[in-house]
All heavy atoms as TSV, in Angstrom:
chain	resi	resn	atom	element	x	y	z
A	1	MET	N	N	167.035	37.080	42.725
A	1	MET	CA	C	168.371	36.723	42.786
A	1	MET	C	C	168.726	35.715	41.721
A	1	MET	O	O	167.879	34.849	41.464
A	1	MET	CB	C	168.659	36.164	44.169
A	1	MET	CG	C	168.598	37.218	45.278
A	1	MET	SD	S	169.309	36.686	46.793
A	1	MET	CE	C	167.959	35.632	47.390
A	2	ILE	N	N	169.872	35.834	41.176
A	2	ILE	CA	C	170.297	34.902	40.114
A	2	ILE	C	C	171.510	34.120	40.546
A	2	ILE	O	O	172.509	34.785	40.959
A	2	ILE	CB	C	170.604	35.632	38.788
A	2	ILE	CG1	C	169.303	36.311	38.247
A	2	ILE	CG2	C	171.284	34.736	37.844
A	2	ILE	CD1	C	169.450	36.953	36.987
A	3	GLY	N	N	171.334	32.821	40.641
A	3	GLY	CA	C	172.414	31.946	41.090
A	3	GLY	C	C	173.337	31.538	39.983
A	3	GLY	O	O	173.102	31.710	38.801
A	4	LYS	N	N	174.366	30.872	40.412
A	4	LYS	CA	C	175.385	30.474	39.429
A	4	LYS	C	C	174.929	29.331	38.534
A	4	LYS	O	O	175.481	29.072	37.442
A	4	LYS	CB	C	176.684	30.014	40.155
A	4	LYS	CG	C	176.425	28.893	41.177
A	4	LYS	CD	C	177.619	28.529	41.970
A	4	LYS	CE	C	177.189	27.472	42.915
A	4	LYS	NZ	N	177.913	26.680	43.542
A	5	ASP	N	N	173.902	28.518	38.959
A	5	ASP	CA	C	173.485	27.430	38.167
A	5	ASP	C	C	172.297	27.695	37.180
A	5	ASP	O	O	171.830	26.828	36.539
A	5	ASP	CB	C	173.046	26.271	39.089
A	5	ASP	CG	C	174.276	25.786	39.915
A	5	ASP	OD1	O	175.380	25.862	39.401
A	5	ASP	OD2	O	174.013	25.434	41.048
A	6	LEU	N	N	171.832	28.934	37.127
A	6	LEU	CA	C	170.745	29.312	36.278
A	6	LEU	C	C	171.208	29.342	34.882
A	6	LEU	O	O	172.197	29.928	34.517
A	6	LEU	CB	C	170.092	30.692	36.663
A	6	LEU	CG	C	168.783	31.023	36.149
A	6	LEU	CD1	C	167.693	30.051	36.652
A	6	LEU	CD2	C	168.367	32.385	36.522
A	7	SER	N	N	170.440	28.719	33.971
A	7	SER	CA	C	170.813	28.661	32.557
A	7	SER	C	C	170.687	30.045	31.903
A	7	SER	O	O	169.916	30.861	32.361
A	7	SER	CB	C	170.039	27.617	31.740
A	7	SER	OG	O	168.666	28.229	31.558
A	8	PRO	N	N	171.446	30.277	30.832
A	8	PRO	CA	C	171.364	31.593	30.158
A	8	PRO	C	C	169.942	31.937	29.680
A	8	PRO	O	O	169.497	33.003	29.734
A	8	PRO	CB	C	172.302	31.477	28.990
A	8	PRO	CG	C	173.352	30.508	29.424
A	8	PRO	CD	C	172.523	29.532	30.276
A	9	VAL	N	N	169.218	30.926	29.250
A	9	VAL	CA	C	167.800	31.151	28.784
A	9	VAL	C	C	166.922	31.506	29.978
A	9	VAL	O	O	166.149	32.521	29.830
A	9	VAL	CB	C	167.305	29.878	28.063
A	9	VAL	CG1	C	165.778	30.052	27.704
A	9	VAL	CG2	C	168.095	29.648	26.830
A	10	LYS	N	N	166.956	30.880	31.046
A	10	LYS	CA	C	166.263	31.141	32.220
A	10	LYS	C	C	166.592	32.514	32.825
A	10	LYS	O	O	165.782	33.325	33.237
A	10	LYS	CB	C	166.295	30.078	33.200
A	10	LYS	CG	C	165.553	28.879	32.879
A	10	LYS	CD	C	165.613	27.758	33.939
A	10	LYS	CE	C	164.865	26.557	33.476
A	10	LYS	NZ	N	164.844	25.520	34.542
A	11	ARG	N	N	167.853	32.778	32.776
A	11	ARG	CA	C	168.338	34.105	33.234
A	11	ARG	C	C	167.788	35.203	32.363
A	11	ARG	O	O	167.199	36.201	32.886
A	11	ARG	CB	C	169.894	34.104	33.202
A	11	ARG	CG	C	170.514	35.320	33.742
A	11	ARG	CD	C	172.025	35.273	33.790
A	11	ARG	NE	N	172.581	35.097	32.429
A	11	ARG	CZ	C	173.471	34.220	32.097
A	11	ARG	NH1	N	173.929	33.407	32.959
A	11	ARG	NH2	N	173.933	34.205	30.863
A	12	TRP	N	N	167.779	35.066	31.068
A	12	TRP	CA	C	167.250	36.066	30.185
A	12	TRP	C	C	165.765	36.191	30.349
A	12	TRP	O	O	165.253	37.330	30.427
A	12	TRP	CB	C	167.520	35.696	28.705
A	12	TRP	CG	C	166.947	36.578	27.716
A	12	TRP	CD1	C	167.508	37.731	27.306
A	12	TRP	CD2	C	165.758	36.461	27.005
A	12	TRP	NE1	N	166.733	38.372	26.370
A	12	TRP	CE2	C	165.570	37.573	26.180
A	12	TRP	CE3	C	164.713	35.510	26.982
A	12	TRP	CZ2	C	164.513	37.772	25.387
A	12	TRP	CZ3	C	163.738	35.650	26.131
A	12	TRP	CH2	C	163.578	36.827	25.345
A	13	LEU	N	N	165.058	35.133	30.510
A	13	LEU	CA	C	163.601	35.209	30.731
A	13	LEU	C	C	163.299	35.922	32.071
A	13	LEU	O	O	162.351	36.753	32.098
A	13	LEU	CB	C	162.994	33.783	30.762
A	13	LEU	CG	C	162.757	33.099	29.457
A	13	LEU	CD1	C	162.344	31.660	29.632
A	13	LEU	CD2	C	161.679	33.888	28.630
A	14	ALA	N	N	163.994	35.627	33.106
A	14	ALA	CA	C	163.814	36.285	34.378
A	14	ALA	C	C	164.009	37.782	34.330
A	14	ALA	O	O	163.182	38.594	34.794
A	14	ALA	CB	C	164.711	35.712	35.431
A	15	LEU	N	N	165.043	38.215	33.523
A	15	LEU	CA	C	165.292	39.599	33.335
A	15	LEU	C	C	164.247	40.365	32.469
A	15	LEU	O	O	163.829	41.444	32.756
A	15	LEU	CB	C	166.697	39.863	32.709
A	15	LEU	CG	C	167.838	39.481	33.673
A	15	LEU	CD1	C	169.151	39.532	32.930
A	15	LEU	CD2	C	167.874	40.336	34.852
A	16	VAL	N	N	163.798	39.662	31.429
A	16	VAL	CA	C	162.778	40.231	30.553
A	16	VAL	C	C	161.460	40.367	31.280
A	16	VAL	O	O	160.776	41.383	31.112
A	16	VAL	CB	C	162.671	39.416	29.229
A	16	VAL	CG1	C	161.509	39.917	28.409
A	16	VAL	CG2	C	163.946	39.638	28.403
A	17	MET	N	N	161.085	39.339	31.955
A	17	MET	CA	C	159.714	39.274	32.536
A	17	MET	C	C	159.591	40.208	33.760
A	17	MET	O	O	158.503	40.645	34.068
A	17	MET	CB	C	159.412	37.853	32.973
A	17	MET	CG	C	159.210	36.934	31.749
A	17	MET	SD	S	158.901	35.200	32.240
A	17	MET	CE	C	157.315	35.309	32.994
A	18	THR	N	N	160.667	40.450	34.417
A	18	THR	CA	C	160.578	41.196	35.731
A	18	THR	C	C	160.998	42.642	35.533
A	18	THR	O	O	160.515	43.461	36.373
A	18	THR	CB	C	161.423	40.579	36.842
A	18	THR	OG1	O	162.780	40.567	36.411
A	18	THR	CG2	C	160.890	39.222	37.116
A	19	ALA	N	N	161.814	43.050	34.629
A	19	ALA	CA	C	162.282	44.393	34.375
A	19	ALA	C	C	162.869	44.962	35.704
A	19	ALA	O	O	162.392	45.904	36.216
A	19	ALA	CB	C	161.255	45.274	33.815
A	20	PRO	N	N	163.902	44.273	36.290
A	20	PRO	CA	C	164.365	44.679	37.612
A	20	PRO	C	C	165.117	46.072	37.513
A	20	PRO	O	O	165.621	46.448	36.543
A	20	PRO	CB	C	165.379	43.617	37.970
A	20	PRO	CG	C	165.822	43.103	36.703
A	20	PRO	CD	C	164.685	43.187	35.742
A	21	GLN	N	N	165.183	46.687	38.703
A	21	GLN	CA	C	165.946	47.983	38.892
A	21	GLN	C	C	167.384	47.683	39.364
A	21	GLN	O	O	168.250	48.489	39.143
A	21	GLN	CB	C	165.257	48.858	39.819
A	21	GLN	CG	C	163.924	49.358	39.289
A	21	GLN	CD	C	163.215	50.329	40.248
A	21	GLN	OE1	O	163.720	50.594	41.311
A	21	GLN	NE2	N	162.048	50.752	39.832
A	22	PHE	N	N	167.641	46.437	39.806
A	22	PHE	CA	C	168.967	46.082	40.247
A	22	PHE	C	C	168.945	44.489	40.130
A	22	PHE	O	O	167.973	43.856	40.027
A	22	PHE	CB	C	169.360	46.510	41.601
A	22	PHE	CG	C	168.661	45.835	42.706
A	22	PHE	CD1	C	169.111	44.671	43.266
A	22	PHE	CD2	C	167.429	46.361	43.173
A	22	PHE	CE1	C	168.414	44.020	44.360
A	22	PHE	CE2	C	166.763	45.765	44.193
A	22	PHE	CZ	C	167.225	44.561	44.758
A	23	LEU	N	N	170.153	43.966	40.110
A	23	LEU	CA	C	170.259	42.543	40.053
A	23	LEU	C	C	171.125	42.037	41.164
A	23	LEU	O	O	172.242	42.531	41.513
A	23	LEU	CB	C	170.936	42.144	38.742
A	23	LEU	CG	C	170.984	40.655	38.327
A	23	LEU	CD1	C	169.561	40.173	38.123
A	23	LEU	CD2	C	171.723	40.515	37.001
A	24	ALA	N	N	170.706	41.006	41.910
A	24	ALA	CA	C	171.469	40.357	42.858
A	24	ALA	C	C	171.929	39.012	42.472
A	24	ALA	O	O	171.065	38.150	42.055
A	24	ALA	CB	C	170.586	40.183	44.205
A	25	VAL	N	N	173.258	38.784	42.427
A	25	VAL	CA	C	173.789	37.607	41.863
A	25	VAL	C	C	174.629	36.897	42.845
A	25	VAL	O	O	175.275	37.576	43.747
A	25	VAL	CB	C	174.586	37.870	40.558
A	25	VAL	CG1	C	173.726	38.451	39.517
A	25	VAL	CG2	C	175.777	38.765	40.797
A	26	HIS	N	N	174.861	35.618	42.682
A	26	HIS	CA	C	175.857	34.781	43.506
A	26	HIS	C	C	177.262	35.259	43.187
A	26	HIS	O	O	177.563	35.675	42.061
A	26	HIS	CB	C	175.610	33.339	43.196
A	26	HIS	CG	C	176.404	32.451	44.057
A	26	HIS	ND1	N	177.736	32.177	43.942
A	26	HIS	CD2	C	175.939	31.831	45.178
A	26	HIS	CE1	C	178.136	31.384	44.913
A	26	HIS	NE2	N	177.042	31.116	45.673
A	27	ARG	N	N	178.096	35.316	44.190
A	27	ARG	CA	C	179.454	35.867	43.998
A	27	ARG	C	C	180.205	35.137	43.025
A	27	ARG	O	O	181.139	35.699	42.417
A	27	ARG	CB	C	180.235	35.869	45.330
A	27	ARG	CG	C	180.396	34.476	45.897
A	27	ARG	CD	C	181.112	34.581	47.266
A	27	ARG	NE	N	181.092	33.310	47.965
A	27	ARG	CZ	C	181.879	32.247	47.653
A	27	ARG	NH1	N	182.743	32.396	46.642
A	27	ARG	NH2	N	181.696	31.127	48.294
A	28	GLN	N	N	179.913	33.817	42.725
A	28	GLN	CA	C	180.604	33.107	41.678
A	28	GLN	C	C	180.264	33.526	40.296
A	28	GLN	O	O	180.963	33.126	39.312
A	28	GLN	CB	C	180.404	31.618	41.855
A	28	GLN	CG	C	181.112	31.080	43.126
A	28	GLN	CD	C	180.870	29.605	43.336
A	28	GLN	OE1	O	179.992	29.037	42.778
A	28	GLN	NE2	N	181.776	29.003	44.154
A	29	CYS	N	N	179.243	34.354	40.152
A	29	CYS	CA	C	178.902	34.882	38.849
A	29	CYS	C	C	179.731	36.117	38.421
A	29	CYS	O	O	179.778	36.424	37.284
A	29	CYS	CB	C	177.368	35.307	38.788
A	29	CYS	SG	S	176.239	33.954	38.993
A	30	LEU	N	N	180.411	36.686	39.381
A	30	LEU	CA	C	181.167	37.882	39.125
A	30	LEU	C	C	182.352	37.524	38.206
A	30	LEU	O	O	182.889	36.397	38.151
A	30	LEU	CB	C	181.747	38.466	40.390
A	30	LEU	CG	C	180.722	39.048	41.395
A	30	LEU	CD1	C	181.387	39.515	42.647
A	30	LEU	CD2	C	179.892	40.150	40.733
A	31	GLY	N	N	182.731	38.454	37.374
A	31	GLY	CA	C	183.820	38.235	36.443
A	31	GLY	C	C	183.382	37.711	35.096
A	31	GLY	O	O	184.234	37.465	34.227
A	32	THR	N	N	182.088	37.382	35.000
A	32	THR	CA	C	181.619	36.865	33.694
A	32	THR	C	C	181.152	38.000	32.786
A	32	THR	O	O	180.848	39.175	33.237
A	32	THR	CB	C	180.405	35.958	33.904
A	32	THR	OG1	O	179.315	36.680	34.481
A	32	THR	CG2	C	180.824	34.736	34.748
A	33	GLY	N	N	181.168	37.732	31.459
A	33	GLY	CA	C	180.806	38.810	30.518
A	33	GLY	C	C	179.323	39.284	30.680
A	33	GLY	O	O	179.098	40.487	30.552
A	34	TRP	N	N	178.426	38.418	30.980
A	34	TRP	CA	C	177.061	38.900	31.138
A	34	TRP	C	C	176.848	39.798	32.347
A	34	TRP	O	O	176.018	40.751	32.305
A	34	TRP	CB	C	176.063	37.669	31.117
A	34	TRP	CG	C	176.108	36.850	32.308
A	34	TRP	CD1	C	176.864	35.698	32.564
A	34	TRP	CD2	C	175.214	36.976	33.505
A	34	TRP	NE1	N	176.572	35.148	33.768
A	34	TRP	CE2	C	175.571	35.884	34.382
A	34	TRP	CE3	C	174.303	37.894	33.920
A	34	TRP	CZ2	C	174.977	35.796	35.622
A	34	TRP	CZ3	C	173.675	37.735	35.097
A	34	TRP	CH2	C	174.041	36.671	35.971
A	35	ILE	N	N	177.641	39.590	33.406
A	35	ILE	CA	C	177.566	40.538	34.525
A	35	ILE	C	C	178.031	41.938	34.157
A	35	ILE	O	O	177.434	42.942	34.453
A	35	ILE	CB	C	178.380	40.004	35.756
A	35	ILE	CG1	C	177.685	38.797	36.376
A	35	ILE	CG2	C	178.568	41.063	36.761
A	35	ILE	CD1	C	176.381	39.098	37.003
A	36	ALA	N	N	179.130	41.937	33.396
A	36	ALA	CA	C	179.709	43.210	32.958
A	36	ALA	C	C	178.665	44.002	32.045
A	36	ALA	O	O	178.491	45.212	32.204
A	36	ALA	CB	C	181.015	43.021	32.140
A	37	ARG	N	N	177.958	43.222	31.232
A	37	ARG	CA	C	176.998	43.902	30.264
A	37	ARG	C	C	175.738	44.359	31.174
A	37	ARG	O	O	175.346	45.496	30.945
A	37	ARG	CB	C	176.500	42.905	29.288
A	37	ARG	CG	C	177.578	42.654	28.186
A	37	ARG	CD	C	177.069	41.791	27.039
A	37	ARG	NE	N	176.590	40.524	27.376
A	37	ARG	CZ	C	177.380	39.411	27.551
A	37	ARG	NH1	N	178.697	39.532	27.339
A	37	ARG	NH2	N	176.887	38.253	27.845
A	38	ILE	N	N	175.305	43.596	32.109
A	38	ILE	CA	C	174.178	43.992	32.900
A	38	ILE	C	C	174.576	45.201	33.744
A	38	ILE	O	O	173.770	46.170	33.910
A	38	ILE	CB	C	173.767	42.801	33.810
A	38	ILE	CG1	C	173.116	41.683	33.057
A	38	ILE	CG2	C	172.814	43.303	34.972
A	38	ILE	CD1	C	171.713	41.947	32.520
A	39	ARG	N	N	175.774	45.189	34.319
A	39	ARG	CA	C	176.287	46.217	35.230
A	39	ARG	C	C	176.258	47.620	34.447
A	39	ARG	O	O	176.205	48.622	35.118
A	39	ARG	CB	C	177.591	45.918	35.745
A	39	ARG	CG	C	177.996	46.746	36.949
A	39	ARG	CD	C	179.238	46.178	37.612
A	39	ARG	NE	N	179.504	47.104	38.749
A	39	ARG	CZ	C	180.803	47.269	39.096
A	39	ARG	NH1	N	181.773	46.583	38.541
A	39	ARG	NH2	N	181.045	48.102	40.152
A	40	SER	N	N	176.396	47.598	33.143
A	40	SER	CA	C	176.378	48.906	32.458
A	40	SER	C	C	174.941	49.453	32.410
A	40	SER	O	O	174.833	50.628	32.085
A	40	SER	CB	C	176.921	48.685	31.052
A	40	SER	OG	O	176.073	47.920	30.253
A	41	ARG	N	N	173.876	48.670	32.663
A	41	ARG	CA	C	172.558	49.070	32.611
A	41	ARG	C	C	171.902	49.252	33.965
A	41	ARG	O	O	170.912	50.014	34.122
A	41	ARG	CB	C	171.680	48.075	31.848
A	41	ARG	CG	C	172.159	47.933	30.402
A	41	ARG	CD	C	171.213	47.074	29.517
A	41	ARG	NE	N	170.440	46.099	30.235
A	41	ARG	CZ	C	170.519	44.797	29.987
A	41	ARG	NH1	N	171.465	44.387	29.056
A	41	ARG	NH2	N	169.802	43.934	30.599
A	42	MET	N	N	172.362	48.573	34.986
A	42	MET	CA	C	171.748	48.589	36.261
A	42	MET	C	C	172.813	48.093	37.394
A	42	MET	O	O	173.754	47.453	37.063
A	42	MET	CB	C	170.505	47.678	36.390
A	42	MET	CG	C	170.805	46.161	36.310
A	42	MET	SD	S	169.405	45.171	36.384
A	42	MET	CE	C	168.782	45.320	34.695
A	43	PRO	N	N	172.535	48.492	38.663
A	43	PRO	CA	C	173.411	48.024	39.739
A	43	PRO	C	C	173.410	46.647	39.873
A	43	PRO	O	O	172.384	45.930	39.744
A	43	PRO	CB	C	172.852	48.758	40.961
A	43	PRO	CG	C	171.959	49.812	40.444
A	43	PRO	CD	C	171.460	49.395	39.138
A	44	VAL	N	N	174.543	46.024	40.253
A	44	VAL	CA	C	174.690	44.580	40.507
A	44	VAL	C	C	175.046	44.383	41.963
A	44	VAL	O	O	176.041	44.961	42.441
A	44	VAL	CB	C	175.710	43.949	39.595
A	44	VAL	CG1	C	175.988	42.389	40.021
A	44	VAL	CG2	C	175.212	43.923	38.129
A	45	TYR	N	N	174.234	43.676	42.739
A	45	TYR	CA	C	174.525	43.330	44.108
A	45	TYR	C	C	175.069	41.874	44.208
A	45	TYR	O	O	174.710	41.076	43.379
A	45	TYR	CB	C	173.215	43.411	44.956
A	45	TYR	CG	C	172.632	44.693	45.148
A	45	TYR	CD1	C	172.894	45.743	44.346
A	45	TYR	CD2	C	171.715	44.952	46.206
A	45	TYR	CE1	C	172.229	46.997	44.466
A	45	TYR	CE2	C	171.112	46.174	46.358
A	45	TYR	CZ	C	171.416	47.180	45.548
A	45	TYR	OH	O	170.819	48.378	45.654
A	46	CYS	N	N	175.995	41.610	44.993
A	46	CYS	CA	C	176.623	40.293	45.083
A	46	CYS	C	C	176.342	39.689	46.418
A	46	CYS	O	O	176.564	40.297	47.479
A	46	CYS	CB	C	178.095	40.544	44.848
A	46	CYS	SG	S	179.067	38.987	44.934
A	47	TRP	N	N	175.954	38.385	46.398
A	47	TRP	CA	C	175.734	37.670	47.666
A	47	TRP	C	C	176.450	36.325	47.650
A	47	TRP	O	O	176.772	35.857	46.534
A	47	TRP	CB	C	174.277	37.516	47.865
A	47	TRP	CG	C	173.532	36.771	46.737
A	47	TRP	CD1	C	173.079	37.293	45.584
A	47	TRP	CD2	C	173.260	35.437	46.578
A	47	TRP	NE1	N	172.442	36.411	44.778
A	47	TRP	CE2	C	172.609	35.205	45.349
A	47	TRP	CE3	C	173.479	34.240	47.332
A	47	TRP	CZ2	C	172.150	33.985	44.899
A	47	TRP	CZ3	C	173.060	33.074	46.920
A	47	TRP	CH2	C	172.458	32.874	45.669
A	48	THR	N	N	176.608	35.673	48.562
A	48	THR	CA	C	176.781	36.104	49.902
A	48	THR	C	C	178.241	36.226	50.198
A	48	THR	O	O	178.925	35.244	49.999
A	48	THR	CB	C	176.112	35.064	50.905
A	48	THR	OG1	O	174.719	34.977	50.622
A	48	THR	CG2	C	176.452	35.400	52.339
A	49	ILE	N	N	178.706	37.336	50.636
A	49	ILE	CA	C	180.032	37.589	51.010
A	49	ILE	C	C	180.288	37.182	52.453
A	49	ILE	O	O	179.581	37.550	53.279
A	49	ILE	CB	C	180.350	39.099	50.853
A	49	ILE	CG1	C	180.004	39.629	49.456
A	49	ILE	CG2	C	181.835	39.414	51.217
A	49	ILE	CD1	C	180.724	38.874	48.386
A	50	ARG	N	N	181.256	36.323	52.623
A	50	ARG	CA	C	181.542	35.812	53.958
A	50	ARG	C	C	182.955	36.093	54.491
A	50	ARG	O	O	183.237	36.073	55.630
A	50	ARG	CB	C	181.351	34.262	53.891
A	50	ARG	CG	C	179.984	33.823	53.680
A	50	ARG	CD	C	179.888	32.288	53.747
A	50	ARG	NE	N	178.485	31.943	53.576
A	50	ARG	CZ	C	178.093	31.376	52.374
A	50	ARG	NH1	N	178.894	31.179	51.312
A	50	ARG	NH2	N	176.801	31.045	52.246
A	51	THR	N	N	183.959	36.349	53.572
A	51	THR	CA	C	185.307	36.536	54.026
A	51	THR	C	C	185.869	37.828	53.376
A	51	THR	O	O	185.355	38.377	52.457
A	51	THR	CB	C	186.171	35.320	53.523
A	51	THR	OG1	O	186.228	35.374	52.064
A	51	THR	CG2	C	185.647	33.988	54.089
A	52	ALA	N	N	187.016	38.207	53.918
A	52	ALA	CA	C	187.697	39.425	53.451
A	52	ALA	C	C	188.171	39.227	51.969
A	52	ALA	O	O	188.170	40.067	51.178
A	52	ALA	CB	C	188.860	39.719	54.279
A	53	ALA	N	N	188.613	37.979	51.656
A	53	ALA	CA	C	189.034	37.602	50.241
A	53	ALA	C	C	187.888	37.852	49.310
A	53	ALA	O	O	188.048	38.366	48.218
A	53	ALA	CB	C	189.662	36.251	50.180
A	54	GLU	N	N	186.699	37.278	49.639
A	54	GLU	CA	C	185.493	37.418	48.795
A	54	GLU	C	C	185.143	38.891	48.632
A	54	GLU	O	O	184.768	39.341	47.589
A	54	GLU	CB	C	184.350	36.620	49.371
A	54	GLU	CG	C	184.552	35.123	49.321
A	54	GLU	CD	C	183.562	34.349	50.032
A	54	GLU	OE1	O	182.669	34.987	50.757
A	54	GLU	OE2	O	183.535	33.111	50.015
A	55	ARG	N	N	185.263	39.656	49.712
A	55	ARG	CA	C	185.039	41.115	49.685
A	55	ARG	C	C	185.968	41.746	48.727
A	55	ARG	O	O	185.538	42.691	47.889
A	55	ARG	CB	C	185.165	41.719	50.981
A	55	ARG	CG	C	184.923	43.184	51.056
A	55	ARG	CD	C	185.098	43.827	52.407
A	55	ARG	NE	N	184.792	45.204	52.329
A	55	ARG	CZ	C	184.703	45.991	53.345
A	55	ARG	NH1	N	184.898	45.517	54.592
A	55	ARG	NH2	N	184.514	47.204	53.191
A	56	ALA	N	N	187.220	41.468	48.726
A	56	ALA	CA	C	188.227	42.094	47.847
A	56	ALA	C	C	187.856	41.881	46.410
A	56	ALA	O	O	187.935	42.793	45.600
A	56	ALA	CB	C	189.588	41.547	48.165
A	57	GLN	N	N	187.409	40.751	46.068
A	57	GLN	CA	C	186.983	40.440	44.671
A	57	GLN	C	C	185.709	41.176	44.309
A	57	GLN	O	O	185.620	41.788	43.315
A	57	GLN	CB	C	186.760	38.953	44.393
A	57	GLN	CG	C	186.266	38.702	43.033
A	57	GLN	CD	C	185.589	37.357	42.829
A	57	GLN	OE1	O	185.205	36.698	43.768
A	57	GLN	NE2	N	185.335	37.014	41.565
A	58	ALA	N	N	184.709	41.039	45.185
A	58	ALA	CA	C	183.448	41.632	44.876
A	58	ALA	C	C	183.394	43.169	44.844
A	58	ALA	O	O	182.610	43.722	44.152
A	58	ALA	CB	C	182.397	41.050	45.955
A	59	GLU	N	N	184.235	43.764	45.640
A	59	GLU	CA	C	184.229	45.240	45.711
A	59	GLU	C	C	184.473	45.860	44.282
A	59	GLU	O	O	183.983	46.935	44.057
A	59	GLU	CB	C	185.296	45.778	46.642
A	59	GLU	CG	C	184.823	45.681	48.154
A	59	GLU	CD	C	185.877	46.221	49.040
A	59	GLU	OE1	O	187.022	46.069	48.865
A	59	GLU	OE2	O	185.443	46.919	50.032
A	60	VAL	N	N	185.246	45.189	43.523
A	60	VAL	CA	C	185.554	45.775	42.215
A	60	VAL	C	C	184.672	45.381	41.121
A	60	VAL	O	O	184.634	45.972	40.039
A	60	VAL	CB	C	187.083	45.559	41.751
A	60	VAL	CG1	C	188.005	46.239	42.712
A	60	VAL	CG2	C	187.393	44.062	41.684
A	61	GLN	N	N	183.942	44.265	41.339
A	61	GLN	CA	C	183.095	43.713	40.316
A	61	GLN	C	C	181.582	43.839	40.611
A	61	GLN	O	O	180.752	43.325	39.831
A	61	GLN	CB	C	183.437	42.210	40.065
A	61	GLN	CG	C	184.802	42.047	39.592
A	61	GLN	CD	C	185.212	40.580	39.400
A	61	GLN	OE1	O	184.753	39.735	40.152
A	61	GLN	NE2	N	186.148	40.303	38.544
A	62	ALA	N	N	181.193	44.414	41.706
A	62	ALA	CA	C	179.842	44.574	42.071
A	62	ALA	C	C	179.557	45.980	42.639
A	62	ALA	O	O	180.504	46.608	43.087
A	62	ALA	CB	C	179.331	43.535	43.023
A	63	ASP	N	N	178.387	46.501	42.568
A	63	ASP	CA	C	178.041	47.818	43.068
A	63	ASP	C	C	177.700	47.732	44.603
A	63	ASP	O	O	177.830	48.774	45.311
A	63	ASP	CB	C	176.837	48.356	42.377
A	63	ASP	CG	C	177.231	48.513	40.901
A	63	ASP	OD1	O	178.145	49.302	40.583
A	63	ASP	OD2	O	176.618	47.766	40.024
A	64	ALA	N	N	177.208	46.639	45.126
A	64	ALA	CA	C	176.878	46.440	46.540
A	64	ALA	C	C	177.136	45.035	46.976
A	64	ALA	O	O	177.007	44.059	46.120
A	64	ALA	CB	C	175.476	46.881	46.788
A	65	LEU	N	N	177.525	44.881	48.204
A	65	LEU	CA	C	177.816	43.554	48.742
A	65	LEU	C	C	176.702	43.175	49.739
A	65	LEU	O	O	176.220	43.921	50.546
A	65	LEU	CB	C	179.125	43.524	49.460
A	65	LEU	CG	C	180.305	44.051	48.621
A	65	LEU	CD1	C	181.530	43.981	49.437
A	65	LEU	CD2	C	180.430	43.349	47.353
A	66	ILE	N	N	176.253	41.844	49.646
A	66	ILE	CA	C	175.301	41.404	50.620
A	66	ILE	C	C	176.066	40.393	51.544
A	66	ILE	O	O	176.620	39.337	51.154
A	66	ILE	CB	C	174.147	40.645	49.865
A	66	ILE	CG1	C	173.425	41.635	48.964
A	66	ILE	CG2	C	173.152	40.080	50.899
A	66	ILE	CD1	C	172.426	41.045	47.980
A	67	TRP	N	N	176.103	40.741	52.870
A	67	TRP	CA	C	176.901	39.939	53.784
A	67	TRP	C	C	176.101	38.938	54.491
A	67	TRP	O	O	174.833	39.147	54.602
A	67	TRP	CB	C	177.553	40.870	54.832
A	67	TRP	CG	C	178.640	41.663	54.362
A	67	TRP	CD1	C	178.504	42.887	53.680
A	67	TRP	CD2	C	179.984	41.360	54.360
A	67	TRP	NE1	N	179.732	43.308	53.373
A	67	TRP	CE2	C	180.688	42.403	53.739
A	67	TRP	CE3	C	180.715	40.297	54.846
A	67	TRP	CZ2	C	182.084	42.401	53.602
A	67	TRP	CZ3	C	182.122	40.291	54.682
A	67	TRP	CH2	C	182.756	41.334	54.114
A	68	GLU	N	N	176.661	37.927	54.926
A	68	GLU	CA	C	175.943	36.891	55.798
A	68	GLU	C	C	176.134	37.283	57.193
A	68	GLU	O	O	177.126	37.740	57.623
A	68	GLU	CB	C	176.533	35.531	55.478
A	68	GLU	CG	C	175.797	34.400	56.242
A	68	GLU	CD	C	176.374	33.084	55.832
A	68	GLU	OE1	O	177.419	32.651	56.432
A	68	GLU	OE2	O	175.694	32.418	55.037
A	69	GLY	N	N	175.120	36.965	57.983
A	69	GLY	CA	C	175.186	37.178	59.454
A	69	GLY	C	C	175.110	38.714	59.782
A	69	GLY	O	O	174.443	39.435	59.191
A	70	ASP	N	N	176.077	39.100	60.661
A	70	ASP	CA	C	176.062	40.529	61.062
A	70	ASP	C	C	176.864	41.407	60.154
A	70	ASP	O	O	177.067	42.590	60.517
A	70	ASP	CB	C	176.627	40.573	62.533
A	70	ASP	CG	C	177.996	40.108	62.689
A	70	ASP	OD1	O	178.663	39.775	61.694
A	70	ASP	OD2	O	178.453	40.025	63.817
A	71	GLY	N	N	177.415	40.930	59.164
A	71	GLY	CA	C	178.149	41.722	58.200
A	71	GLY	C	C	179.715	41.845	58.320
A	71	GLY	O	O	180.431	42.400	57.593
A	72	ARG	N	N	180.196	41.211	59.394
A	72	ARG	CA	C	181.648	41.284	59.694
A	72	ARG	C	C	182.264	40.110	58.930
A	72	ARG	O	O	181.812	38.923	59.030
A	72	ARG	CB	C	181.874	41.178	61.155
A	72	ARG	CG	C	181.523	42.390	61.898
A	72	ARG	CD	C	181.871	42.301	63.383
A	72	ARG	NE	N	180.952	41.337	64.001
A	72	ARG	CZ	C	180.939	40.948	65.188
A	72	ARG	NH1	N	181.939	41.390	65.964
A	72	ARG	NH2	N	180.097	40.098	65.686
A	73	PRO	N	N	183.349	40.358	58.215
A	73	PRO	CA	C	183.956	39.242	57.438
A	73	PRO	C	C	184.659	38.285	58.441
A	73	PRO	O	O	185.157	38.646	59.421
A	73	PRO	CB	C	185.003	39.963	56.591
A	73	PRO	CG	C	185.204	41.270	57.218
A	73	PRO	CD	C	184.021	41.594	57.967
A	74	ARG	N	N	184.644	36.984	58.026
A	74	ARG	CA	C	185.305	35.982	58.736
A	74	ARG	C	C	186.661	35.860	58.126
A	74	ARG	O	O	186.855	36.034	56.917
A	74	ARG	CB	C	184.616	34.618	58.687
A	74	ARG	CG	C	183.171	34.682	59.181
A	74	ARG	CD	C	182.631	33.322	59.064
A	74	ARG	NE	N	181.186	33.479	58.948
A	74	ARG	CZ	C	180.297	32.602	58.398
A	74	ARG	NH1	N	180.759	31.488	57.914
A	74	ARG	NH2	N	179.050	32.817	58.434
A	75	ASN	N	N	187.669	35.497	58.887
A	75	ASN	CA	C	188.967	35.264	58.364
A	75	ASN	C	C	189.293	33.839	58.134
A	75	ASN	O	O	188.723	32.918	58.479
A	75	ASN	CB	C	190.035	35.942	59.319
A	75	ASN	CG	C	189.888	37.435	59.373
A	75	ASN	OD1	O	189.531	38.037	58.395
A	75	ASN	ND2	N	190.091	37.947	60.530
């Protein structure tokens, strides 16, 4: 999983060293250019989705959503 605070160099190293089949990123990473580039090569999962508003954003910018708790959005 790649969080919002990971530096570009560490992020690149993690991707090169692991050769992942998908990428799980923090929801605040969505909408960035590097996510769009990665998404053209592999699926991007977004975590942690907690509300309907977060779901609305993540549905269009990620391939899969990772919910907290039982998966029901909080209002």
